[in-house]
C-alpha positions, 0 to 999 in steps of 0.5 A, a space after each residue: 417274104 418276097 420283096 414288096 413291089 410298088 403297089 404293095 408298098 403303096 397299100 402298106 403306106 395307106 394302111 399304116 396311116 389308118 393304124 396311126 389314127 387315134 382310137 376316138 377318130 377311128 370310130 367316128 361315124 359319118 352321121 356324126 361328122 356330118 352333124 358336127 361339121 354342119 353345125 361348125 359351119 353354122 348351117 342348118 339341116 334345111 340349108 344343107 338339104 336344099 343344096 343336096 336336093 333332098 328334104 330336111 326330113 331326109 337330112 335329119 334321118 341321115 344325121 340320126 343314122 336312120 338312113 345310111 347314105 350312099 358314098 356318092 351322097 356322102 361325097 356330095 354332102 362333104 363337097 358342099 361343106 368344102 371337105 374332101 371325102 376319103 375312105 381310110 382303111 384301118 387294118 386290124 393287122 398289116 397284110 404281111 402278118 395276116 398272110 403269115 397267119 393264114 399260111 400257118 392255118 393252111 400249113 396246119 390243114 395240109 399237114 393234118 391231112 398228110 398226118 392222117 394218111 401217115 398215121 394209118 401206116 404208123 409213120 408219123 414224125 416226132 413232134 419237133 419234126 412236125 413243127 419243123 414241117 409246119 414252118 417249112 410248109 408255111 414258108 413254102 405257101 408264103 413263097 408260092 404267090 398263090 391264093 390257095 392259102 385262102 381256100 382252106 376250111 376254117 374248122 
């Protein structure tokens, strides 16, 4: 793979932080955080709602999950409670690994097409040669710095 530039290193750093979070922290919903923090601060829904300029009933719907607040409302809620609001990315896999997997899918599709035309002429390479070609095509796609690997059919 190519050398990572500063932007790539930065996003990888952020993603690695997200991956290191404990499982019970990764899946906490904003409604739970709002309720827990509000209660920890001994603040009522009425007080928080008043500071936000919304009704207590609306605040209750946010905390119960009946209403999903916009990001700007979430930021205001947490600002009132003196907390910074950030979005943490929690990747299933790191970008390099995802790129390798996607390039492999694209390489398989490319070789499947080529093999289809070759089989018409009884020119199919042996299985080991196909594996070598697959790896070679995957590497070519990874080096190409193009988005074509995402334009494949997922059949």
